[in-house]
C-alpha positions in Angstrom: -6.9 22.6 32.1 -10.5 21.1 32.0 -10.6 18.7 34.8 -12.8 15.7 35.6 -12.4 12.9 38.1 -11.8 9.5 36.5 -13.0 6.5 38.3 -11.9 3.1 37.5 -13.1 0.2 39.6 -10.7 -2.4 38.2 -7.4 -2.0 36.2 -5.2 -4.8 35.1 -2.2 -4.7 32.7 -0.4 -8.2 31.8 2.7 -6.7 30.3 4.5 -3.3 30.4 7.8 -3.2 28.3 10.2 -1.0 26.5 9.9 2.4 28.0 6.1 2.3 28.4 4.2 4.1 31.3 1.2 3.9 33.3 0.1 7.3 34.4 -2.6 7.5 37.0 -3.7 11.0 37.9 -3.6 14.5 36.0 -0.5 15.6 34.0 0.6 18.7 32.4 2.8 17.0 29.7 3.2 13.6 28.4 6.0 12.8 25.8 6.7 9.4 24.4 9.6 8.6 22.1 10.7 5.4 20.5 13.2 4.4 18.0 13.7 0.8 16.8 16.1 -0.7 14.0 14.7 -4.0 12.6 17.1 -5.9 10.4 16.0 -9.1 9.0 18.5 -11.3 7.3 18.5 -14.3 5.4 21.8 -15.4 6.8 22.7 -14.6 10.5 25.9 -12.2 9.9 26.8 -9.5 12.5 29.1 -6.8 11.6 29.4 -5.2 15.1 29.0 -1.7 13.8 25.2 -1.7 13.3 22.7 0.2 15.2 23.7 3.8 14.6 20.3 5.5 14.3 22.0 8.7 12.8 23.1 6.7 9.6 19.3 6.4 8.3 17.3 9.4 7.4 14.2 7.8 8.8 15.5 9.1 12.3 16.7 12.5 11.5 14.2 13.7 9.0 11.8 16.4 10.6 8.2 15.5 11.2 6.0 17.8 9.3 3.3 19.2 11.5 0.4 20.7 9.6 -0.4 24.3 10.5 -3.9 24.8 11.8 -4.9 28.4 10.5 -8.6 28.2 10.9 -10.5 29.5 13.9 -12.0 26.8 16.1 -14.9 27.6 18.5 -15.7 24.7 21.0 -18.3 24.6 23.7 -17.9 21.8 26.2 -20.7 20.9 28.7 -19.9 18.2 31.1 -23.1 16.7 32.4 -21.3 14.6 34.9 -18.2 15.8 37.0 -16.7 12.2 36.7 -15.9 9.6 34.1 -16.8 6.3 35.3 -15.4 2.9 34.0 -16.1 -0.5 35.6 -13.0 -2.3 34.2 -10.0 -1.9 32.2 -8.0 -4.9 31.0 -5.0 -4.5 28.9 -2.7 -7.4 27.2 0.2 -5.3 26.8 1.7 -1.9 26.3 5.0 -1.5 24.6 7.4 0.9 22.6 7.2 4.0 24.5 3.4 3.8 24.9 1.4 5.6 27.6 -1.7 4.5 29.3 -3.2 7.4 31.2 -6.1 7.7 33.5 -6.7 11.4 34.2 -6.5 14.6 32.4 -3.8 15.8 30.3 -2.9 19.4 28.9 -0.2 18.3 26.2 0.6 15.2 24.6 3.5 14.5 22.2 4.2 10.8 20.9 6.6 9.8 18.3 7.6 6.5 17.1 10.4 5.9 14.3 10.9 2.5 13.0 13.5 1.5 10.1 12.7 -2.1 8.8 15.5 -3.6 6.5 15.5 -6.8 4.6 18.9 -8.3 3.6 18.5 -11.3 1.1 21.2 -13.1 -0.4 22.1 -12.6 -4.1 20.6 -15.1 -6.5 22.0 -16.1 -10.0 19.1 -16.8 -12.2 19.6 -17.8 -15.9 19.3 -14.8 -18.3 15.9 -13.5 -18.9 14.6 -15.1 -15.6 14.0 -13.6 -12.2 13.0 -14.9 -8.9 9.4 -14.4 -9.9 9.6 -16.4 -13.3 12.2 -19.1 -11.9 10.8 -22.5 -12.5 11.5 -24.9 -9.6 11.7 -28.5 -10.6 
Protein backbone atom coordinates (compact mmCIF):
# COMPACT_ATOMS: atom_id res chain seq x y z
CA UNK A 1 0.00 0.00 0.00
CA UNK A 2 1.29 3.43 -0.93
CA UNK A 3 1.59 5.33 2.29
CA UNK A 4 1.86 9.00 3.06
CA UNK A 5 1.61 10.69 6.40
CA UNK A 6 -1.61 12.64 6.93
CA UNK A 7 -1.29 15.73 9.12
CA UNK A 8 -4.44 17.55 10.27
CA UNK A 9 -4.05 20.47 12.67
CA UNK A 10 -7.75 20.78 13.64
CA UNK A 11 -10.59 18.29 13.20
CA UNK A 12 -14.21 18.93 14.25
CA UNK A 13 -17.41 16.92 13.64
CA UNK A 14 -20.75 18.20 14.95
CA UNK A 15 -22.85 15.04 14.49
CA UNK A 16 -22.04 11.39 13.86
CA UNK A 17 -25.04 9.03 13.65
CA UNK A 18 -26.52 5.79 12.25
CA UNK A 19 -23.50 3.51 12.04
CA UNK A 20 -21.03 6.08 10.78
CA UNK A 21 -17.32 5.92 11.56
CA UNK A 22 -14.42 8.28 11.99
CA UNK A 23 -11.23 6.41 11.14
CA UNK A 24 -7.91 8.03 11.92
CA UNK A 25 -4.91 6.08 10.75
CA UNK A 26 -4.19 3.66 7.94
CA UNK A 27 -6.56 0.80 7.14
CA UNK A 28 -6.49 -2.25 4.95
CA UNK A 29 -10.24 -2.59 4.35
CA UNK A 30 -13.22 -0.28 4.94
CA UNK A 31 -16.76 -1.51 4.30
CA UNK A 32 -19.85 0.62 4.88
CA UNK A 33 -23.39 -0.71 4.52
CA UNK A 34 -26.74 0.97 5.06
CA UNK A 35 -30.37 0.03 4.41
CA UNK A 36 -33.37 2.27 4.93
CA UNK A 37 -37.09 1.93 4.30
CA UNK A 38 -38.90 5.26 4.13
CA UNK A 39 -42.71 5.02 4.09
CA UNK A 40 -44.56 8.31 3.74
CA UNK A 41 -48.29 8.07 4.34
CA UNK A 42 -51.05 10.57 3.96
CA UNK A 43 -52.79 8.96 6.95
CA UNK A 44 -50.84 7.63 9.93
CA UNK A 45 -51.57 3.90 9.89
CA UNK A 46 -49.23 1.24 11.22
CA UNK A 47 -49.80 -2.43 10.43
CA UNK A 48 -47.09 -3.92 12.67
CA UNK A 49 -45.53 -6.18 10.02
CA UNK A 50 -43.67 -3.47 8.14
CA UNK A 51 -39.96 -3.18 7.64
CA UNK A 52 -39.09 -6.57 6.15
CA UNK A 53 -36.23 -5.69 3.81
CA UNK A 54 -36.37 -9.10 2.08
CA UNK A 55 -39.86 -8.23 0.76
CA UNK A 56 -38.40 -5.59 -1.56
CA UNK A 57 -36.25 -6.30 -4.60
CA UNK A 58 -34.27 -3.10 -3.99
CA UNK A 59 -32.50 -4.87 -1.10
CA UNK A 60 -31.89 -8.25 -2.74
CA UNK A 61 -31.06 -7.33 -6.33
CA UNK A 62 -27.33 -7.80 -7.00
CA UNK A 63 -25.40 -4.63 -7.70
CA UNK A 64 -23.76 -4.83 -11.14
CA UNK A 65 -20.08 -4.04 -11.07
CA UNK A 66 -18.57 -3.12 -14.44
CA UNK A 67 -15.66 -5.29 -15.50
CA UNK A 68 -12.49 -3.38 -16.19
CA UNK A 69 -10.67 -5.26 -18.91
CA UNK A 70 -8.29 -2.58 -20.07
CA UNK A 71 -4.70 -2.31 -19.02
CA UNK A 72 -4.01 0.64 -16.77
CA UNK A 73 -0.52 2.01 -16.38
CA UNK A 74 -0.01 4.47 -13.58
CA UNK A 75 3.03 6.23 -12.30
CA UNK A 76 2.81 8.17 -9.05
CA UNK A 77 5.36 10.65 -7.82
CA UNK A 78 4.75 12.03 -4.33
CA UNK A 79 6.81 15.19 -4.08
CA UNK A 80 6.04 15.40 -0.39
CA UNK A 81 5.91 12.46 2.04
CA UNK A 82 2.99 14.13 3.85
CA UNK A 83 -0.48 15.46 3.14
CA UNK A 84 -1.02 18.51 5.35
CA UNK A 85 -4.41 20.05 6.08
CA UNK A 86 -4.96 22.99 8.38
CA UNK A 87 -8.59 22.34 9.39
CA UNK A 88 -11.46 19.92 8.73
CA UNK A 89 -14.94 20.98 9.86
CA UNK A 90 -17.86 18.58 9.23
CA UNK A 91 -21.51 19.37 10.02
CA UNK A 92 -22.78 15.79 10.00
CA UNK A 93 -21.94 12.21 9.04
CA UNK A 94 -24.82 9.77 8.61
CA UNK A 95 -26.07 6.50 7.07
CA UNK A 96 -22.98 4.31 7.47
CA UNK A 97 -20.64 6.92 6.05
CA UNK A 98 -16.94 6.93 6.78
CA UNK A 99 -14.67 9.89 7.42
CA UNK A 100 -11.14 8.57 7.03
CA UNK A 101 -7.86 10.34 7.59
CA UNK A 102 -5.08 8.06 6.42
CA UNK A 103 -4.36 5.54 3.67
CA UNK A 104 -6.70 2.72 2.62
CA UNK A 105 -6.09 -0.33 0.51
CA UNK A 106 -9.70 -1.41 -0.23
CA UNK A 107 -12.97 0.49 0.25
CA UNK A 108 -16.48 -0.86 -0.44
CA UNK A 109 -19.58 1.22 0.33
CA UNK A 110 -23.24 0.34 -0.26
CA UNK A 111 -26.49 2.16 0.54
CA UNK A 112 -29.95 0.90 -0.41
CA UNK A 113 -32.98 3.09 0.24
CA UNK A 114 -36.57 2.29 -0.71
CA UNK A 115 -39.01 5.23 -0.69
CA UNK A 116 -42.73 4.44 -0.64
CA UNK A 117 -45.51 7.02 -0.92
CA UNK A 118 -48.93 5.81 0.22
CA UNK A 119 -51.71 8.21 -0.71
CA UNK A 120 -55.42 7.81 -0.09
CA UNK A 121 -57.66 6.94 -3.04
CA UNK A 122 -59.52 9.86 -4.51
CA UNK A 123 -62.87 9.59 -6.28
CA UNK A 124 -63.09 12.08 -9.11
CA UNK A 125 -65.99 12.54 -11.55
CA UNK A 126 -65.61 10.55 -14.75
CA UNK A 127 -63.15 12.14 -17.16
CA UNK A 128 -61.31 14.03 -14.38
CA UNK A 129 -58.17 13.18 -12.52
CA UNK A 130 -56.30 14.91 -9.73
CA UNK A 131 -54.41 16.94 -12.34
CA UNK A 132 -57.63 18.23 -13.95
CA UNK A 133 -59.76 18.57 -10.81
CA UNK A 134 -61.17 22.09 -10.40
CA UNK A 135 -61.16 23.33 -6.84
CA UNK A 136 -63.86 25.82 -5.88
